Each structure stands twice: as structure tokens, then as C-alpha cells.
All heavy atoms as a GROMACS GRO file, in nm:
protein
  600
    1MET      N    1 -12.310   8.663   3.283
    1MET     CA    2 -12.261   8.729   3.164
    1MET      C    3 -12.375   8.739   3.063
    1MET      O    4 -12.444   8.642   3.037
    1MET     CB    5 -12.145   8.650   3.106
    1MET     CG    6 -12.104   8.694   2.969
    1MET     SD    7 -11.951   8.622   2.902
    1MET     CE    8 -11.966   8.451   2.934
    2THR      N    9 -12.393   8.855   3.006
    2THR     CA   10 -12.498   8.874   2.906
    2THR      C   11 -12.450   8.824   2.771
    2THR      O   12 -12.330   8.803   2.749
    2THR     CB   13 -12.535   9.023   2.894
    2THR    OG1   14 -12.422   9.093   2.840
    2THR    CG2   15 -12.576   9.081   3.026
    3LYS      N   16 -12.544   8.804   2.681
    3LYS     CA   17 -12.509   8.761   2.548
    3LYS      C   18 -12.417   8.861   2.480
    3LYS      O   19 -12.319   8.825   2.417
    3LYS     CB   20 -12.637   8.741   2.465
    3LYS     CG   21 -12.612   8.683   2.328
    3LYS     CD   22 -12.741   8.674   2.252
    3LYS     CE   23 -12.782   8.530   2.233
    3LYS     NZ   24 -12.897   8.516   2.144
    4LYS      N   25 -12.444   8.988   2.498
    4LYS     CA   26 -12.364   9.094   2.435
    4LYS      C   27 -12.221   9.092   2.492
    4LYS      O   28 -12.125   9.106   2.419
    4LYS     CB   29 -12.429   9.229   2.458
    4LYS     CG   30 -12.367   9.338   2.376
    4LYS     CD   31 -12.447   9.467   2.388
    4LYS     CE   32 -12.394   9.571   2.296
    4LYS     NZ   33 -12.472   9.692   2.295
    5ALA      N   34 -12.204   9.072   2.621
    5ALA     CA   35 -12.072   9.066   2.680
    5ALA      C   36 -11.994   8.948   2.626
    5ALA      O   37 -11.875   8.958   2.602
    5ALA     CB   38 -12.082   9.057   2.833
    6GLY      N   39 -12.057   8.835   2.604
    6GLY     CA   40 -11.993   8.717   2.548
    6GLY      C   41 -11.939   8.744   2.408
    6GLY      O   42 -11.831   8.700   2.372
    7ILE      N   43 -12.014   8.818   2.330
    7ILE     CA   44 -11.969   8.854   2.193
    7ILE      C   45 -11.847   8.942   2.200
    7ILE      O   46 -11.749   8.921   2.130
    7ILE     CB   47 -12.083   8.924   2.117
    7ILE    CG1   48 -12.196   8.824   2.088
    7ILE    CG2   49 -12.032   8.986   1.990
    7ILE    CD1   50 -12.322   8.889   2.034
    8HIS      N   51 -11.845   9.042   2.288
    8HIS     CA   52 -11.732   9.133   2.297
    8HIS      C   53 -11.604   9.062   2.342
    8HIS      O   54 -11.496   9.100   2.306
    8HIS     CB   55 -11.764   9.250   2.390
    8HIS     CG   56 -11.859   9.347   2.325
    8HIS    ND1   57 -11.824   9.426   2.218
    8HIS    CD2   58 -11.988   9.377   2.353
    8HIS    CE1   59 -11.926   9.501   2.182
    8HIS    NE2   60 -12.027   9.471   2.262
    9GLU      N   61 -11.617   8.959   2.427
    9GLU     CA   62 -11.501   8.885   2.471
    9GLU      C   63 -11.434   8.811   2.356
    9GLU      O   64 -11.315   8.787   2.358
    9GLU     CB   65 -11.539   8.785   2.579
    9GLU     CG   66 -11.573   8.850   2.710
    9GLU     CD   67 -11.625   8.749   2.813
    9GLU    OE1   68 -11.620   8.628   2.786
    9GLU    OE2   69 -11.667   8.793   2.919
   10LYS      N   70 -11.507   8.776   2.252
   10LYS     CA   71 -11.452   8.702   2.139
   10LYS      C   72 -11.397   8.791   2.030
   10LYS      O   73 -11.327   8.746   1.942
   10LYS     CB   74 -11.557   8.607   2.084
   10LYS     CG   75 -11.597   8.502   2.185
   10LYS     CD   76 -11.667   8.388   2.120
   10LYS     CE   77 -11.717   8.290   2.224
   10LYS     NZ   78 -11.627   8.183   2.253
   11LEU      N   79 -11.433   8.920   2.031
   11LEU     CA   80 -11.385   9.011   1.928
   11LEU      C   81 -11.240   9.052   1.956
   11LEU      O   82 -11.198   9.061   2.071
   11LEU     CB   83 -11.472   9.138   1.926
   11LEU     CG   84 -11.618   9.120   1.883
   11LEU    CD1   85 -11.690   9.253   1.891
   11LEU    CD2   86 -11.624   9.062   1.743
   12ALA      N   87 -11.168   9.076   1.850
   12ALA     CA   88 -11.031   9.126   1.862
   12ALA      C   89 -11.036   9.278   1.847
   12ALA      O   90 -11.123   9.332   1.778
   12ALA     CB   91 -10.943   9.063   1.756
   13PRO      N   92 -10.941   9.347   1.910
   13PRO     CA   93 -10.937   9.492   1.894
   13PRO      C   94 -10.913   9.530   1.746
   13PRO      O   95 -10.862   9.449   1.668
   13PRO     CB   96 -10.817   9.535   1.978
   13PRO     CG   97 -10.782   9.418   2.063
   13PRO     CD   98 -10.837   9.298   1.997
   14SER      N   99 -10.948   9.649   1.710
   14SER     CA  100 -10.925   9.696   1.574
   14SER      C  101 -10.777   9.682   1.538
   14SER      O  102 -10.688   9.715   1.616
   14SER     CB  103 -10.966   9.844   1.565
   14SER     OG  104 -10.945   9.893   1.435
   15GLY      N  105 -10.751   9.629   1.418
   15GLY     CA  106 -10.613   9.610   1.374
   15GLY      C  107 -10.554   9.475   1.412
   15GLY      O  108 -10.435   9.451   1.390
   16PHE      N  109 -10.635   9.389   1.471
   16PHE     CA  110 -10.590   9.256   1.515
   16PHE      C  111 -10.690   9.150   1.466
   16PHE      O  112 -10.806   9.179   1.444
   16PHE     CB  113 -10.581   9.250   1.668
   16PHE     CG  114 -10.473   9.336   1.725
   16PHE    CD1  115 -10.495   9.470   1.745
   16PHE    CD2  116 -10.350   9.282   1.759
   16PHE    CE1  117 -10.396   9.551   1.799
   16PHE    CE2  118 -10.252   9.361   1.812
   16PHE     CZ  119 -10.273   9.496   1.832
   17ILE      N  120 -10.641   9.026   1.456
   17ILE     CA  121 -10.729   8.913   1.424
   17ILE      C  122 -10.704   8.802   1.524
   17ILE      O  123 -10.591   8.779   1.567
   17ILE     CB  124 -10.706   8.860   1.279
   17ILE    CG1  125 -10.561   8.816   1.259
   17ILE    CG2  126 -10.749   8.962   1.177
   17ILE    CD1  127 -10.537   8.743   1.131
   18PRO      N  128 -10.811   8.730   1.563
   18PRO     CA  129 -10.791   8.617   1.652
   18PRO      C  130 -10.755   8.492   1.570
   18PRO      O  131 -10.810   8.468   1.462
   18PRO     CB  132 -10.928   8.601   1.718
   18PRO     CG  133 -11.024   8.654   1.616
   18PRO     CD  134 -10.951   8.760   1.543
   19ILE      N  135 -10.659   8.417   1.620
   19ILE     CA  136 -10.620   8.292   1.558
   19ILE      C  137 -10.609   8.188   1.669
   19ILE      O  138 -10.549   8.214   1.775
   19ILE     CB  139 -10.485   8.304   1.482
   19ILE    CG1  140 -10.499   8.406   1.369
   19ILE    CG2  141 -10.438   8.168   1.430
   19ILE    CD1  142 -10.374   8.428   1.288
   20TYR      N  143 -10.666   8.070   1.644
   20TYR     CA  144 -10.666   7.963   1.744
   20TYR      C  145 -10.564   7.860   1.701
   20TYR      O  146 -10.560   7.816   1.584
   20TYR     CB  147 -10.805   7.901   1.755
   20TYR     CG  148 -10.903   8.000   1.810
   20TYR    CD1  149 -10.967   8.094   1.729
   20TYR    CD2  150 -10.931   8.005   1.947
   20TYR    CE1  151 -11.055   8.187   1.778
   20TYR    CE2  152 -11.018   8.098   1.999
   20TYR     CZ  153 -11.081   8.189   1.916
   20TYR     OH  154 -11.167   8.282   1.966
   21VAL      N  155 -10.477   7.820   1.794
   21VAL     CA  156 -10.360   7.738   1.759
   21VAL      C  157 -10.354   7.611   1.844
   21VAL      O  158 -10.380   7.614   1.966
   21VAL     CB  159 -10.233   7.822   1.782
   21VAL    CG1  160 -10.108   7.739   1.753
   21VAL    CG2  161 -10.231   7.947   1.698
   22GLY      N  162 -10.317   7.501   1.776
   22GLY     CA  163 -10.290   7.375   1.846
   22GLY      C  164 -10.414   7.298   1.881
   22GLY      O  165 -10.528   7.339   1.854
   23GLU      N  166 -10.390   7.180   1.940
   23GLU     CA  167 -10.499   7.092   1.979
   23GLU      C  168 -10.593   7.155   2.081
   23GLU      O  169 -10.712   7.124   2.084
   23GLU     CB  170 -10.442   6.962   2.036
   23GLU     CG  171 -10.370   6.876   1.935
   23GLU     CD  172 -10.313   6.752   1.995
   23GLU    OE1  173 -10.345   6.719   2.114
   23GLU    OE2  174 -10.233   6.685   1.927
   24GLU      N  175 -10.540   7.241   2.166
   24GLU     CA  176 -10.618   7.304   2.270
   24GLU      C  177 -10.684   7.433   2.227
   24GLU      O  178 -10.749   7.503   2.304
   24GLU     CB  179 -10.532   7.327   2.393
   24GLU     CG  180 -10.478   7.197   2.452
   24GLU     CD  181 -10.372   7.220   2.556
   24GLU    OE1  182 -10.336   7.334   2.584
   24GLU    OE2  183 -10.327   7.119   2.611
   25SER      N  184 -10.664   7.471   2.099
   25SER     CA  185 -10.718   7.595   2.042
   25SER      C  186 -10.684   7.717   2.128
   25SER      O  187 -10.771   7.796   2.165
   25SER     CB  188 -10.869   7.584   2.023
   25SER     OG  189 -10.897   7.490   1.923
   26ARG      N  190 -10.555   7.732   2.158
   26ARG     CA  191 -10.510   7.849   2.232
   26ARG      C  192 -10.532   7.974   2.144
   26ARG      O  193 -10.493   7.978   2.031
   26ARG     CB  194 -10.363   7.833   2.268
   26ARG     CG  195 -10.311   7.946   2.348
   26ARG     CD  196 -10.173   7.919   2.401
   26ARG     NE  197 -10.123   8.037   2.468
   26ARG     CZ  198  -9.998   8.051   2.506
   26ARG    NH1  199  -9.912   7.954   2.488
   26ARG    NH2  200  -9.961   8.161   2.566
   27ARG      N  201 -10.594   8.076   2.203
   27ARG     CA  202 -10.630   8.197   2.129
   27ARG      C  203 -10.517   8.298   2.133
   27ARG      O  204 -10.464   8.332   2.239
   27ARG     CB  205 -10.756   8.258   2.191
   27ARG     CG  206 -10.809   8.378   2.113
   27ARG     CD  207 -10.938   8.426   2.175
   27ARG     NE  208 -11.008   8.521   2.092
   27ARG     CZ  209 -11.006   8.652   2.111
   27ARG    NH1  210 -10.941   8.703   2.213
   27ARG    NH2  211 -11.074   8.732   2.031
   28TYR      N  212 -10.481   8.345   2.017
   28TYR     CA  213 -10.384   8.455   2.000
   28TYR      C  214 -10.453   8.569   1.932
   28TYR      O  215 -10.533   8.547   1.839
   28TYR     CB  216 -10.265   8.410   1.915
   28TYR     CG  217 -10.176   8.308   1.981
   28TYR    CD1  218 -10.207   8.172   1.974
   28TYR    CD2  219 -10.061   8.345   2.048
   28TYR    CE1  220 -10.127   8.076   2.036
   28TYR    CE2  221  -9.980   8.252   2.107
   28TYR     CZ  222 -10.013   8.118   2.100
   28TYR     OH  223  -9.933   8.022   2.160
   29VAL      N  224 -10.421   8.690   1.969
   29VAL     CA  225 -10.473   8.810   1.902
   29VAL      C  226 -10.352   8.869   1.830
   29VAL      O  227 -10.260   8.919   1.892
   29VAL     CB  228 -10.536   8.908   2.003
   29VAL    CG1  229 -10.590   9.028   1.932
   29VAL    CG2  230 -10.647   8.838   2.081
   30VAL      N  231 -10.357   8.859   1.698
   30VAL     CA  232 -10.239   8.886   1.613
   30VAL      C  233 -10.258   9.019   1.536
   30VAL      O  234 -10.367   9.039   1.479
   30VAL     CB  235 -10.219   8.771   1.514
   30VAL    CG1  236 -10.101   8.796   1.420
   30VAL    CG2  237 -10.202   8.638   1.588
   31PRO      N  238 -10.156   9.104   1.537
   31PRO     CA  239 -10.167   9.226   1.456
   31PRO      C  240 -10.187   9.196   1.308
   31PRO      O  241 -10.120   9.105   1.254
   31PRO     CB  242 -10.033   9.297   1.478
   31PRO     CG  243  -9.974   9.235   1.599
   31PRO     CD  244 -10.028   9.094   1.607
   32VAL      N  245 -10.275   9.266   1.244
   32VAL     CA  246 -10.301   9.245   1.101
   32VAL      C  247 -10.173   9.263   1.020
   32VAL      O  248 -10.152   9.198   0.917
   32VAL     CB  249 -10.414   9.340   1.052
   32VAL    CG1  250 -10.430   9.337   0.901
   32VAL    CG2  251 -10.544   9.307   1.120
   33ALA      N  252 -10.082   9.348   1.065
   33ALA     CA  253  -9.955   9.372   0.996
   33ALA      C  254  -9.876   9.242   0.976
   33ALA      O  255  -9.800   9.230   0.881
   33ALA     CB  256  -9.872   9.475   1.072
   34CYS      N  257  -9.894   9.145   1.064
   34CYS     CA  258  -9.823   9.018   1.051
   34CYS      C  259  -9.863   8.942   0.926
   34CYS      O  260  -9.787   8.858   0.878
   34CYS     CB  261  -9.849   8.929   1.175
   34CYS     SG  262  -9.757   8.984   1.319
   35LEU      N  263  -9.980   8.971   0.871
   35LEU     CA  264 -10.026   8.900   0.752
   35LEU      C  265  -9.938   8.929   0.630
   35LEU      O  266  -9.935   8.850   0.538
   35LEU     CB  267 -10.172   8.938   0.719
   35LEU     CG  268 -10.274   8.895   0.824
   35LEU    CD1  269 -10.412   8.951   0.786
   35LEU    CD2  270 -10.280   8.746   0.840
   36SER      N  271  -9.864   9.036   0.634
   36SER     CA  272  -9.774   9.070   0.522
   36SER      C  273  -9.635   9.010   0.541
   36SER      O  274  -9.552   9.016   0.448
   36SER     CB  275  -9.764   9.221   0.504
   36SER     OG  276  -9.707   9.280   0.618
   37CYS      N  277  -9.608   8.950   0.653
   37CYS     CA  278  -9.478   8.888   0.682
   37CYS      C  279  -9.465   8.758   0.604
   37CYS      O  280  -9.553   8.672   0.607
   37CYS     CB  281  -9.464   8.862   0.832
   37CYS     SG  282  -9.320   8.769   0.878
   38THR      N  283  -9.353   8.740   0.537
   38THR     CA  284  -9.329   8.621   0.453
   38THR      C  285  -9.339   8.494   0.534
   38THR      O  286  -9.399   8.395   0.488
   38THR     CB  287  -9.193   8.631   0.384
   38THR    OG1  288  -9.187   8.751   0.309
   38THR    CG2  289  -9.170   8.513   0.293
   39MET      N  290  -9.283   8.493   0.653
   39MET     CA  291  -9.287   8.370   0.735
   39MET      C  292  -9.428   8.339   0.780
   39MET      O  293  -9.469   8.222   0.784
   39MET     CB  294  -9.196   8.385   0.855
   39MET     CG  295  -9.049   8.380   0.816
   39MET     SD  296  -8.939   8.363   0.955
   39MET     CE  297  -8.985   8.206   1.018
   40PHE      N  298  -9.505   8.440   0.814
   40PHE     CA  299  -9.645   8.420   0.855
   40PHE      C  300  -9.726   8.367   0.737
   40PHE      O  301  -9.809   8.276   0.753
   40PHE     CB  302  -9.704   8.549   0.911
   40PHE     CG  303  -9.826   8.527   0.994
   40PHE    CD1  304  -9.816   8.491   1.128
   40PHE    CD2  305  -9.951   8.539   0.938
   40PHE    CE1  306  -9.929   8.469   1.205
   40PHE    CE2  307 -10.066   8.516   1.014
   40PHE     CZ  308 -10.054   8.482   1.147
   41GLN      N  309  -9.703   8.424   0.621
   41GLN     CA  310  -9.770   8.376   0.500
   41GLN      C  311  -9.736   8.230   0.471
   41GLN      O  312  -9.824   8.151   0.433
   41GLN     CB  313  -9.736   8.464   0.381
   41GLN     CG  314  -9.796   8.602   0.388
   41GLN     CD  315  -9.749   8.691   0.275
   41GLN    OE1  316  -9.676   8.651   0.185
   41GLN    NE2  317  -9.791   8.817   0.280
   42ALA      N  318  -9.610   8.193   0.492
   42ALA     CA  319  -9.568   8.054   0.468
   42ALA      C  320  -9.639   7.961   0.566
   42ALA      O  321  -9.680   7.850   0.529
   42ALA     CB  322  -9.417   8.044   0.485
   43LEU      N  323  -9.655   8.004   0.691
   43LEU     CA  324  -9.725   7.923   0.791
   43LEU      C  325  -9.872   7.904   0.751
   43LEU      O  326  -9.925   7.794   0.752
   43LEU     CB  327  -9.718   7.989   0.930
   43LEU     CG  328  -9.786   7.914   1.042
   43LEU    CD1  329  -9.711   7.785   1.075
   43LEU    CD2  330  -9.797   8.003   1.167
   44LEU      N  331  -9.938   8.011   0.709
   44LEU     CA  332 -10.076   8.002   0.663
   44LEU      C  333 -10.087   7.913   0.539
   44LEU      O  334 -10.180   7.834   0.528
   44LEU     CB  335 -10.132   8.141   0.634
   44LEU     CG  336 -10.148   8.235   0.754
   44LEU    CD1  337 -10.195   8.371   0.706
   44LEU    CD2  338 -10.242   8.178   0.857
   45HIS      N  339  -9.990   7.925   0.450
   45HIS     CA  340  -9.993   7.843   0.329
   45HIS      C  341  -9.977   7.694   0.362
   45HIS      O  342 -10.042   7.609   0.303
   45HIS     CB  343  -9.882   7.887   0.233
   45HIS     CG  344  -9.882   7.814   0.103
   45HIS    ND1  345  -9.974   7.837   0.006
   45HIS    CD2  346  -9.800   7.714   0.058
   45HIS    CE1  347  -9.949   7.755  -0.096
   45HIS    NE2  348  -9.845   7.680  -0.066
   46GLN      N  349  -9.890   7.665   0.459
   46GLN     CA  350  -9.866   7.526   0.500
   46GLN      C  351  -9.997   7.460   0.549
   46GLN      O  352 -10.018   7.342   0.528
   46GLN     CB  353  -9.761   7.521   0.610
   46GLN     CG  354  -9.731   7.382   0.660
   46GLN     CD  355  -9.622   7.382   0.765
   46GLN    OE1  356  -9.559   7.483   0.795
   46GLN    NE2  357  -9.599   7.266   0.823
   47PHE      N  358 -10.084   7.538   0.615
   47PHE     CA  359 -10.209   7.482   0.670
   47PHE      C  360 -10.332   7.534   0.597
   47PHE      O  361 -10.441   7.538   0.652
   47PHE     CB  362 -10.217   7.518   0.819
   47PHE     CG  363 -10.106   7.458   0.900
   47PHE    CD1  364 -10.007   7.537   0.954
   47PHE    CD2  365 -10.100   7.322   0.920
   47PHE    CE1  366  -9.905   7.481   1.028
   47PHE    CE2  367  -9.999   7.263   0.993
   47PHE     CZ  368  -9.900   7.345   1.047
   48ARG      N  369 -10.315   7.567   0.470
   48ARG     CA  370 -10.427   7.626   0.391
   48ARG      C  371 -10.549   7.536   0.385
   48ARG      O  372 -10.662   7.585   0.390
   48ARG     CB  373 -10.381   7.666   0.255
   48ARG     CG  374 -10.343   7.553   0.163
   48ARG     CD  375 -10.282   7.604   0.032
   48ARG     NE  376 -10.235   7.492  -0.049
   48ARG     CZ  377 -10.118   7.430  -0.033
   48ARG    NH1  378 -10.037   7.470   0.063
   48ARG    NH2  379 -10.082   7.330  -0.111
   49GLU      N  380 -10.529   7.406   0.377
   49GLU     CA  381 -10.644   7.314   0.368
   49GLU      C  382 -10.725   7.317   0.497
   49GLU      O  383 -10.850   7.317   0.495
   49GLU     CB  384 -10.600   7.173   0.334
   49GLU     CG  385 -10.550   7.159   0.192
   49GLU     CD  386 -10.502   7.021   0.158
   49GLU    OE1  387 -10.535   6.927   0.232
   49GLU    OE2  388 -10.432   7.006   0.057
   50GLU      N  389 -10.657   7.320   0.611
   50GLU     CA  390 -10.726   7.324   0.740
   50GLU      C  391 -10.797   7.458   0.756
   50GLU      O  392 -10.908   7.464   0.809
   50GLU     CB  393 -10.627   7.304   0.855
   50GLU     CG  394 -10.575   7.162   0.866
   50GLU     CD  395 -10.454   7.136   0.779
   50GLU    OE1  396 -10.420   7.219   0.690
   50GLU    OE2  397 -10.391   7.031   0.798
   51ILE      N  398 -10.736   7.564   0.710
   51ILE     CA  399 -10.797   7.697   0.718
   51ILE      C  400 -10.922   7.704   0.632
   51ILE      O  401 -11.028   7.754   0.673
   51ILE     CB  402 -10.696   7.809   0.680
   51ILE    CG1  403 -10.584   7.814   0.784
   51ILE    CG2  404 -10.766   7.944   0.666
   51ILE    CD1  405 -10.468   7.903   0.742
   52GLN      N  406 -10.914   7.649   0.510
   52GLN     CA  407 -11.028   7.651   0.419
   52GLN      C  408 -11.144   7.567   0.476
   52GLN      O  409 -11.260   7.602   0.457
   52GLN     CB  410 -10.988   7.598   0.283
   52GLN     CG  411 -10.901   7.694   0.206
   52GLN     CD  412 -10.844   7.634   0.078
   52GLN    OE1  413 -10.852   7.514   0.055
   52GLN    NE2  414 -10.788   7.719  -0.006
   53ALA      N  415 -11.112   7.463   0.548
   53ALA     CA  416 -11.216   7.377   0.608
   53ALA      C  417 -11.294   7.451   0.715
   53ALA      O  418 -11.410   7.421   0.742
   53ALA     CB  419 -11.155   7.249   0.664
   54SER      N  420 -11.230   7.551   0.779
   54SER     CA  421 -11.297   7.625   0.887
   54SER      C  422 -11.329   7.768   0.843
   54SER      O  423 -11.336   7.856   0.926
   54SER     CB  424 -11.208   7.627   1.013
   54SER     OG  425 -11.091   7.703   0.989
   55ILE      N  426 -11.350   7.788   0.713
   55ILE     CA  427 -11.369   7.922   0.659
   55ILE      C  428 -11.488   7.995   0.719
   55ILE      O  429 -11.490   8.115   0.731
   55ILE     CB  430 -11.376   7.917   0.504
   55ILE    CG1  431 -11.350   8.056   0.445
   55ILE    CG2  432 -11.509   7.867   0.457
   55ILE    CD1  433 -11.209   8.100   0.456
   56ALA      N  434 -11.590   7.921   0.764
   56ALA     CA  435 -11.707   7.984   0.822
   56ALA      C  436 -11.683   8.030   0.965
   56ALA      O  437 -11.761   8.105   1.021
   56ALA     CB  438 -11.825   7.889   0.818
   57GLY      N  439 -11.576   7.986   1.026
   57GLY     CA  440 -11.547   8.021   1.166
   57GLY      C  441 -11.412   8.089   1.178
   57GLY      O  442 -11.358   8.140   1.079
   58PRO      N  443 -11.359   8.089   1.298
   58PRO     CA  444 -11.228   8.155   1.319
   58PRO      C  445 -11.115   8.074   1.252
   58PRO      O  446 -11.130   7.956   1.221
   58PRO     CB  447 -11.213   8.150   1.473
   58PRO     CG  448 -11.298   8.036   1.514
   58PRO     CD  449 -11.414   8.030   1.418
   59ILE      N  450 -11.001   8.140   1.234
   59ILE     CA  451 -10.886   8.076   1.176
   59ILE      C  452 -10.828   7.982   1.284
   59ILE      O  453 -10.803   8.024   1.396
   59ILE     CB  454 -10.779   8.178   1.134
   59ILE    CG1  455 -10.834   8.265   1.021
   59ILE    CG2  456 -10.650   8.108   1.090
   59ILE    CD1  457 -10.743   8.380   0.982
   60LYS      N  458 -10.810   7.855   1.244
   60LYS     CA  459 -10.754   7.756   1.337
   60LYS      C  460 -10.634   7.691   1.271
   60LYS      O  461 -10.641   7.644   1.157
   60LYS     CB  462 -10.857   7.647   1.367
   60LYS     CG  463 -10.978   7.701   1.439
   60LYS     CD  464 -11.079   7.590   1.465
   60LYS     CE  465 -11.205   7.645   1.532
   60LYS     NZ  466 -11.306   7.542   1.552
   61LEU      N  467 -10.521   7.694   1.341
   61LEU     CA  468 -10.399   7.633   1.289
   61LEU      C  469 -10.361   7.512   1.374
   61LEU      O  470 -10.355   7.524   1.498
   61LEU     CB  471 -10.283   7.733   1.290
   61LEU     CG  472 -10.302   7.857   1.203
   61LEU    CD1  473 -10.183   7.952   1.220
   61LEU    CD2  474 -10.317   7.819   1.058
   62PRO      N  475 -10.332   7.397   1.312
   62PRO     CA  476 -10.298   7.278   1.389
   62PRO      C  477 -10.154   7.268   1.431
   62PRO      O  478 -10.111   7.165   1.481
   62PRO     CB  479 -10.336   7.164   1.290
   62PRO     CG  480 -10.317   7.223   1.157
   62PRO     CD  481 -10.354   7.369   1.172
   63CYS      N  482 -10.076   7.375   1.414
   63CYS     CA  483  -9.937   7.369   1.455
   63CYS      C  484  -9.924   7.386   1.607
   63CYS      O  485 -10.023   7.420   1.675
   63CYS     CB  486  -9.855   7.478   1.386
   63CYS     SG  487  -9.901   7.647   1.430
   64SER      N  488  -9.806   7.364   1.660
   64SER     CA  489  -9.785   7.381   1.804
   64SER      C  490  -9.781   7.528   1.839
   64SER      O  491  -9.740   7.612   1.757
   64SER     CB  492  -9.655   7.315   1.846
   64SER     OG  493  -9.545   7.390   1.800
   65PRO      N  494  -9.823   7.563   1.962
   65PRO     CA  495  -9.812   7.701   2.005
   65PRO      C  496  -9.668   7.754   2.000
   65PRO      O  497  -9.645   7.869   1.968
   65PRO     CB  498  -9.866   7.699   2.148
   65PRO     CG  499  -9.961   7.584   2.149
   65PRO     CD  500  -9.899   7.482   2.058
   66GLN      N  501  -9.574   7.667   2.029
   66GLN     CA  502  -9.433   7.710   2.026
   66GLN      C  503  -9.390   7.750   1.884
   66GLN      O  504  -9.322   7.853   1.869
   66GLN     CB  505  -9.341   7.593   2.075
   66GLN     CG  506  -9.359   7.559   2.219
   66GLN     CD  507  -9.476   7.465   2.244
   66GLN    OE1  508  -9.542   7.413   2.155
   66GLN    NE2  509  -9.507   7.443   2.373
   67MET      N  510  -9.430   7.675   1.784
   67MET     CA  511  -9.399   7.708   1.645
   67MET      C  512  -9.465   7.839   1.608
   67MET      O  513  -9.403   7.930   1.547
   67MET     CB  514  -9.445   7.597   1.553
   67MET     CG  515  -9.421   7.625   1.407
   67MET     SD  516  -9.486   7.489   1.308
   67MET     CE  517  -9.451   7.546   1.145
   68PHE      N  518  -9.592   7.856   1.644
   68PHE     CA  519  -9.667   7.977   1.613
   68PHE      C  520  -9.601   8.098   1.676
   68PHE      O  521  -9.583   8.202   1.613
   68PHE     CB  522  -9.814   7.964   1.656
   68PHE     CG  523  -9.899   8.080   1.614
   68PHE    CD1  524  -9.942   8.091   1.484
   68PHE    CD2  525  -9.937   8.176   1.704
   68PHE    CE1  526 -10.020   8.197   1.442
   68PHE    CE2  527 -10.014   8.282   1.666
   68PHE     CZ  528 -10.056   8.295   1.535
   69GLU      N  529  -9.565   8.087   1.802
   69GLU     CA  530  -9.500   8.198   1.875
   69GLU      C  531  -9.365   8.235   1.812
   69GLU      O  532  -9.330   8.351   1.804
   69GLU     CB  533  -9.485   8.164   2.023
   69GLU     CG  534  -9.618   8.163   2.095
   69GLU     CD  535  -9.610   8.112   2.237
   69GLU    OE1  536  -9.499   8.099   2.292
   69GLU    OE2  537  -9.718   8.085   2.294
   70TRP      N  538  -9.291   8.135   1.765
   70TRP     CA  539  -9.164   8.160   1.701
   70TRP      C  540  -9.185   8.241   1.572
   70TRP      O  541  -9.112   8.337   1.548
   70TRP     CB  542  -9.093   8.027   1.672
   70TRP     CG  543  -8.960   8.044   1.609
   70TRP    CD1  544  -8.842   8.073   1.672
   70TRP    CD2  545  -8.929   8.038   1.470
   70TRP    NE1  546  -8.742   8.086   1.579
   70TRP    CE2  547  -8.792   8.062   1.455
   70TRP    CE3  548  -9.005   8.012   1.355
   70TRP    CZ2  549  -8.728   8.063   1.330
   70TRP    CZ3  550  -8.944   8.012   1.230
   70TRP    CH2  551  -8.807   8.037   1.220
   71VAL      N  552  -9.286   8.202   1.495
   71VAL     CA  553  -9.316   8.276   1.371
   71VAL      C  554  -9.360   8.420   1.405
   71VAL      O  555  -9.314   8.515   1.342
   71VAL     CB  556  -9.422   8.205   1.286
   71VAL    CG1  557  -9.471   8.289   1.172
   71VAL    CG2  558  -9.368   8.072   1.233
   72LEU      N  559  -9.444   8.435   1.504
   72LEU     CA  560  -9.488   8.570   1.545
   72LEU      C  561  -9.370   8.657   1.585
   72LEU      O  562  -9.360   8.774   1.546
   72LEU     CB  563  -9.584   8.561   1.664
   72LEU     CG  564  -9.732   8.541   1.631
   72LEU    CD1  565  -9.815   8.542   1.761
   72LEU    CD2  566  -9.784   8.643   1.534
   73LYS      N  567  -9.280   8.601   1.667
   73LYS     CA  568  -9.164   8.679   1.711
   73LYS      C  569  -9.077   8.719   1.593
   73LYS      O  570  -9.024   8.829   1.586
   73LYS     CB  571  -9.081   8.600   1.810
   73LYS     CG  572  -9.147   8.593   1.948
   73LYS     CD  573  -9.064   8.515   2.046
   73LYS     CE  574  -9.139   8.502   2.178
   73LYS     NZ  575  -9.068   8.418   2.275
   74SER      N  576  -9.065   8.629   1.494
   74SER     CA  577  -8.984   8.658   1.376
   74SER      C  578  -9.048   8.770   1.295
   74SER      O  579  -8.976   8.853   1.238
   74SER     CB  580  -8.973   8.532   1.287
   74SER     OG  581  -8.905   8.430   1.358
   75CYS      N  582  -9.178   8.775   1.291
   75CYS     CA  583  -9.249   8.876   1.214
   75CYS      C  584  -9.254   9.012   1.285
   75CYS      O  585  -9.263   9.115   1.218
   75CYS     CB  586  -9.391   8.829   1.184
   75CYS     SG  587  -9.400   8.693   1.068
   76GLN      N  588  -9.249   9.011   1.416
   76GLN     CA  589  -9.263   9.136   1.491
   76GLN      C  590  -9.129   9.204   1.519
   76GLN      O  591  -9.125   9.308   1.583
   76GLN     CB  592  -9.340   9.111   1.620
   76GLN     CG  593  -9.484   9.072   1.590
   76GLN     CD  594  -9.561   9.037   1.718
   76GLN    OE1  595  -9.503   8.996   1.816
   76GLN    NE2  596  -9.691   9.054   1.711
   77GLY      N  597  -9.024   9.144   1.474
   77GLY     CA  598  -8.898   9.214   1.492
   77GLY      C  599  -8.797   9.140   1.564
   77GLY      O  600  -8.698   9.154   1.602
   0.00000   0.00000   0.00000
């Protein structure tokens, strides 16, 4: 794998953001539209200190993947 290919594997498609969840840092590619969802905002607010600590890198949430998926499903309809 070339250096350039490694970079592209970590990028999210346009209109999406990568978020890493849980102890295992499971990667989710989340639609930017979810950021306006009240429940998603509440989840981000709950972990704001952890997010601020990793501000130089990707967004990492220490919640369980099950909780994160439940919030995503609630926001997507």
C-alpha cells in the first residue's frame, strides 16, 4: 500500500465525518446531517471533554457501539 492509498482509506466521503467509538475505536462514517439531530448533539455534549482532549485528531467517543448505533438510527429516521 502506498502512502497516498493509506490516506484515502482514512478519508470519509464528501458529506460524511468519521467518528471512532468505544474502547476498540470502531470507525463509523456518519452523515454530516446527523450533527443537527438533537439526540446526536446530546451525545456529543455528554462526551465534550473527551472530544476536546482529542481535538487535534479524529472524533473519539467512549460510549458503547450499541449506544452510538441507537442514536444514529434515531437521527436517521
